N, C-alpha and C positions, 0 to 999 in steps of 0.2 A: 725658170728664174722662181725662187724661193721669197716667201714674204712672212715678215716677223711683224707683230704688233709689240712695241715696245714703252713701259713706263717708267718714268723716275721718281715716281710716286711725291710728286709735287703737292704740298700741304698749304695750300694760300687761298685769297679768297676767290671767288670766280672772275674773271676778268669782264663779264658782261653783268652779273646780278650784285657782284661787290659782297656775296653771301659766302662764309666758309664752313666748310662740313665738319663736323666733330669727328676726331681722329679715328674713330672706328668705322664711322660712316665711309671715310676715305679710304680705309683698307676694304672695306665690303665692296666699295667700287671697283678695286683692284681686281679683285677676285671675280665680281660679275663680268669685266671686262675681259679677262683670260676665258671664262667660259664662254663668252661669246666668240672669242677669237677661234676657239676649238670648233666652236658650233658651224661658223662660218666657212671654215675650211682655211685658216691661216697655217702656216708650216711652224711657225715658233711664236713663243711669246718671252718677252725680256723684261726683268727686273732691274732698275740702276742700283748703285751703291753710293749715296752719299751721306756725310757724317756732319751736315749743318743745315741752317734754315736757307729754304721753305721746305726742305726735303724730310720725311719719315721714312727712307729707304735705307735705313742703317743695317739692315739685317735681311739682304737678300735670301741666304739660305733658308731661313725660318718660313719666309713669304712664298719661295720656291717649293718646299716641301709641303706647304698646305696646299698649293696650286696642283702638284704631283700626285696627292689623295684624291683630287676632285676632277681631274682630267685623265685622258688615256692615251691619247694620240699624240698632241702637240709637244714639240721639242721646247724644252725650258730653257731659257739664256739668261745668263747675267749680263748687265749692260752699263757700267763695266765693274768687275771684281778689282778694287783698289789694292793691287800686291803692294804698293809703295807704303802703306799704311797697316799691313797685315802681317802676322807672324805665318810665315809659309806652312809651318807644320800644323798650325791650328786650321788655317784656310782647307789644306788637304783632308783634315779628319772631318769638316763640315760638308765639303762636295764629294768626299768619296761615300759619306752617308747617304747624301742626297741622289747619288748618281744609284745607289741600290732602290731607295724607296722610290725613285723615279723611273725603275726599270730601264735603265739607260738612256733616259731622254735628256739629260744634262749636257748643255754645251756652255763654255764658259767665254766671255770676252774679256781680257785683262786691259788695266792701263795704270797709270800714277794717279789718277783722279786729279779733280779741279778744286779749287778753292782754299782760301788762306785759313780761313777758321778750322776745316777739318783737319788741315796739314799741321795747325799749330796742337791741336787736340791730340794727336799723337805724337808730337815732337818730332815731326820731321822737317827737315829745312829744305829751301829751294835748292840748295848746294846738293843734298845727297838723295833726292827724291828719285831721280832717273836710276841711280847706282841701286837703289832700294828695290826699285821696280824690277830691274833687270836680275838681281841676285835674288829675290824673292822668287821669279819665274823659274828661273835655273833650278833651285832647290825644290819647288814644288813640281817642276817637271821630273826631277829624279826620283822623288819619293812616291810619285805615281807609277814610275815604270820599274822602281826596284825594290824588293822585299826588305833589304837592309841597305842603310845608306851611313857613309861616313863622309862627312864635309866640315869644313871650317869656316863658315859665313863670317861677313864681317859685323852684319846687323843683328844676329842674334847667336845665341850659345852654339857650341859646336857639337855635331852629332858623331858619334861613334857606334857603328854597326847598329844603328837605330831603326827598329821597327815600329811602324805606325800604321794603326789600324783604325776601319776596318780597311782591307785590300779592296781596289775599287771594281766594279763590274765592268765598266768599258775599258778596253785595254789598246790605247789610251784614250783619254776623253778628249775630245777637240778643243781647242785653244785658239781664239782669235783674239787679234791684238788690236784694240780701239785707239784711235788717232784724230786727233783734229789738227794740228799743227807739227806734230814733233816728229822729227826724224828718228829720234833714239827709238820710239814704240814701231816705227816702220822698220828700221835695222834690225832690231830683235826679232820681228816678226820673220823677215826675209831669212837670216841667220838660222832659225829654226824649220825653216819650210813651212810655217804655219799661215793661214788665211789672216786678211787685214779686214777690220771694219772702219771705215772712213766716217766721222762724225757729219759732215756734210750739213751742218743745221745754221750756223752763224753769220758765214760769208757766202759771196758768190762762189760760182765754180772754181774759178782760176787757183785758189792756193791749195784746194783737195785734189785737183787734178794733178797738178805738181807733184805733191806728197805721193799720190798713185803711181805715177811715171817712176819717182824714185824708189818707190818699193819694187817696181817690177826690174829696175835697173839691179838693184841689190840683190834680187832673188837669183838673178841669172848669174852675178859676181859670185853668188855663194854656191854654184854649180847645181841648182835645182832645174827642172824641165819647166820651161815658160808656160807651157800648156798647162800645167799644175798651179799656178798661181791663182787664188782666188780672193776675190775683193768684194766686200759688202759695203752698202751705202746707206746713210739715213734721210730722212726728209725733214724740213722746218716746220711743216703742215701738212693737213691733208683734208679736203672737203671737196665731194665731188657731188653734181645735182644734174639732172638731165640736159640743162642749158648752162652756158658760161655764167650768163646773167643772175640766175638762181643761186648758182655756186658764190659769185661775188656779193649778192644782195645777204645771202645768209652768213657769209664769213666776216663781212665789215665791222660787225659788232665787236667782234672777237679780236680782230686785229686791232681796233681802237682803243679796246680794254688794255691788252699788252702794251701798246705804246705808249698809253697814260701811265702805266706802271713803271715803265722805263724813263720815263720824265720825273716821276716821284723820286727815283733813285741816281738823278742827275746823269743818267746815261744817254749818250748821244746813240740814237739808231741807227743801224746799217742800214735799213730800207724803210725810209721816212714815209712813204704811202702804200697803202695796200696794192695798188697797181705797180709799184716798184718791186713789192715782195712777192707778187705773182710771176713777174717777168723775170727777176734776176736772182732770187733764192730759189732754194730747191724745193719749196713749197709746192705742192701737188693741189692745185685749186682749180675748178672749172668744170667742163663738161668730161665724160670720160674719154673722148677722142683726143682732147686737150692733154688728159694726163697723160694718157698713153704716148703722145707726140714727147712730151718732156721727159719722160721717163727714157725713152729712145735718144733723146739728144745729150742727157747725162750720160747714159750707157756708151755714146760713142767716144766719150771723153774718160770713163771709168772702167770700161768693161766689166762692169759689176754683174755677179748673179744671184744677189740676195739684196733685197730692198727693206728696209723697216718703215713703218708708220707710226705715227702716235696711237697708243693705246687709248688714250683718256679722251672725253669729250671736250676738255680744255676751253669751255666757254660755249661750245654748241649745246643743244638741248638734248635728251638722252632720245629722242625721236630723231631728231636730225642726225645724230651721231650714227645710230645704228642703221639709218637708211642708206647714209653714206658708206660706211662698210660693207652693206650688202650689195650696193651698187658697184663698190671695186671688185667684190667677189664674182658678180653675175657678167658685168661689162668690161671689167678692166683687165684683172688678173689672167683670163684666159687667154687674152690676146699676148699678153706679155709673157705667158708661159710659152706660149707657140713660138714667140719670136726670138725670145733670149733664152739661153740654155741654162741650165741647172749647174751648180758647182760639180766638179769632177769628181764627185765622191757620193756615195749613198747617203741620204740623209735619213739614218737609221743607228741603233745602238753600234758603237764600235767594239766586237765582241771577240776578236781575235786575240793573237798572242802578244804580250807586252813587245813594243818594239827596242832594239838595242838602245842604249845611251851613247848621243855622240859625244867625241871626245870634248868638243867645246862646253858641253854641259858638265863636265867632270872639274871643271876648273875649281 
């Protein structure tokens, strides 16, 4: 099993202290967390993309390029690249450049994105966002694989023997499809034989498990080898300590802070108590053995081979955050790596020859 640390770069008051860091300090925290993830042995570090409050993750290529210069081993993920909002030609230019700057450590997780404000900012409607996401990916995919592209897309100007530079390092880059509840994203992933990354953070396990089953069904329907289907999954929170009592006590103020914030927004919490959150959500809170058992329980439903944890302290102290991640790598990750297989592909730059473009991508 492989492990990622992911941040959406939320810029909001600390849920426990109520203090909000200056913007520059928040970015510095992201950098420090990426360096910590590489130091501790995480396999990947992901940066989200959102274009509305309370996020400052509107430019993941810039953040990841900076991280590429400061790290040497860890793979760099987008989480997610919102292709429904972006010009796929411009997105290709950014990420092909980053592909070279990172020496082929780039991986993309794409999705339509969430949030009304960011959709309105880019004049994308609820009716066309799925079509924009699919068209954007199909064009992005062709540009990555072909030196010249001719296409007549619906949502951007036509291309005639267009050359887009620089040509990429990875042939091709690996693209995951991020999905919370959408069958459209799942079908797109299955159609192209791409891995799926389930958000798995807001609800109990059932809707996510149902969507992953649908992915595997569509994967086979499109004629792909079932053994090559790959699933990643998120977690709603993480904090491990030597005993469950210690973990619960340390995490309670964090949970109560988030609960108070939801109430301020008049949101009905999905998990009204910490005990319910620990039991029914994907959060990994407890002793190492409890965390291991819960990951196994989810793996029985998902069959996932990649797992992400939150990169941010998110209300924990820096000391608590680091100690918990160190405990993950010393006591939890080795067991999960032994028990759960890795994805069926090399966790390394893809430096082969370009793949042929499938007929469905030429539409």
